[in-house]
VMD Tcl script that draws the C-alpha trace (Angstrom):
set ca {
  {-0.46 4.87 -10.96}
  {1.23 3.63 -7.80}
  {3.77 0.81 -8.12}
  {5.05 -1.34 -5.27}
  {8.47 -2.79 -6.07}
  {8.87 -5.83 -3.85}
  {10.76 -9.03 -3.21}
  {8.15 -10.08 -0.61}
  {10.38 -9.30 2.38}
  {8.74 -8.49 5.75}
  {9.02 -4.72 5.12}
  {7.46 -5.22 1.68}
  {4.55 -7.07 3.26}
  {4.13 -4.30 5.84}
  {4.02 -1.60 3.16}
  {1.62 -3.68 1.08}
  {-0.70 -4.11 4.08}
  {-0.65 -0.37 4.73}
  {-1.54 0.36 1.10}
  {-4.37 -2.16 1.30}
  {-5.65 -0.73 4.59}
  {-5.66 2.77 3.12}
  {-7.42 1.39 0.02}
  {-4.71 2.81 -2.26}
  {-4.67 1.03 -5.62}
  {-1.27 -0.13 -6.79}
  {0.51 -2.45 -9.16}
  {2.94 -4.95 -7.66}
  {6.24 -5.60 -9.45}
  {8.38 -8.47 -8.19}
  {10.27 -9.53 -11.33}
  {13.88 -9.85 -10.15}
  {15.41 -9.12 -13.56}
  {13.26 -5.99 -13.96}
  {14.22 -4.75 -10.49}
  {17.94 -5.29 -11.12}
  {17.87 -3.75 -14.60}
  {16.17 -0.63 -13.18}
  {18.64 -0.40 -10.27}
  {15.90 -1.11 -7.72}
  {18.14 -3.03 -5.35}
  {16.69 -2.24 -1.92}
  {13.16 -3.31 -1.14}
  {10.50 -2.19 -0.81}
  {10.26 0.88 -2.99}
  {7.17 2.72 -4.08}
  {6.68 4.50 -7.38}
  {4.19 7.32 -7.07}
  {2.16 9.22 -9.65}
  {4.69 12.01 -10.31}
  {7.40 9.46 -11.21}
  {9.23 9.66 -7.90}
  {10.45 6.38 -6.43}
  {10.38 6.34 -2.65}
  {12.42 4.08 -0.38}
  {10.72 2.39 2.58}
  {10.69 5.20 5.18}
  {9.63 7.86 2.69}
  {7.03 5.48 1.26}
  {5.53 4.93 4.73}
  {5.38 8.68 5.27}
  {3.76 9.25 1.85}
  {1.14 6.54 2.38}
  {0.28 7.81 5.85}
  {-0.19 11.35 4.48}
  {-2.72 10.23 1.87}
  {-6.34 11.10 2.54}
  {-8.80 8.30 2.21}
  {-12.50 8.00 2.63}
  {-14.63 5.15 3.81}
  {-17.13 4.21 1.16}
  {-20.33 3.82 3.17}
  {-21.94 1.80 0.40}
  {-19.25 -0.86 0.79}
  {-19.23 -0.82 4.59}
  {-21.78 -2.62 6.71}
  {-22.43 -1.66 10.27}
  {-23.84 -4.57 12.22}
  {-25.88 -3.55 15.23}
  {-26.88 -6.35 17.54}
  {-30.52 -6.68 18.46}
  {-30.56 -5.68 22.13}
  {-33.78 -6.17 24.06}
  {-34.33 -4.02 27.10}
  {-35.34 -5.76 30.26}
}
mol new
graphics top color blue
foreach p $ca { graphics top sphere $p radius 0.5 }
foreach p [lrange $ca 0 end-1] q [lrange $ca 1 end] { graphics top cylinder $p $q radius 0.2 }
display resetview
């Protein structure tokens, strides 16, 4: 399970957009008391499957290294009807 720890700052939004674009599923945690009590004071941070918590730059690197596939059943290719003259 991937967890995005966020306070909705611009960098948080950028990391969230990258996760979405890569189609990486994640849980978003933005509860201020939870973040403080777990010493998550700099945002964004990303919890990855092995339990490691990555700060922003390492999180970007990790996300960019992930392989992803385009699901052709969910993708539509629209080809315009072109008539030759």
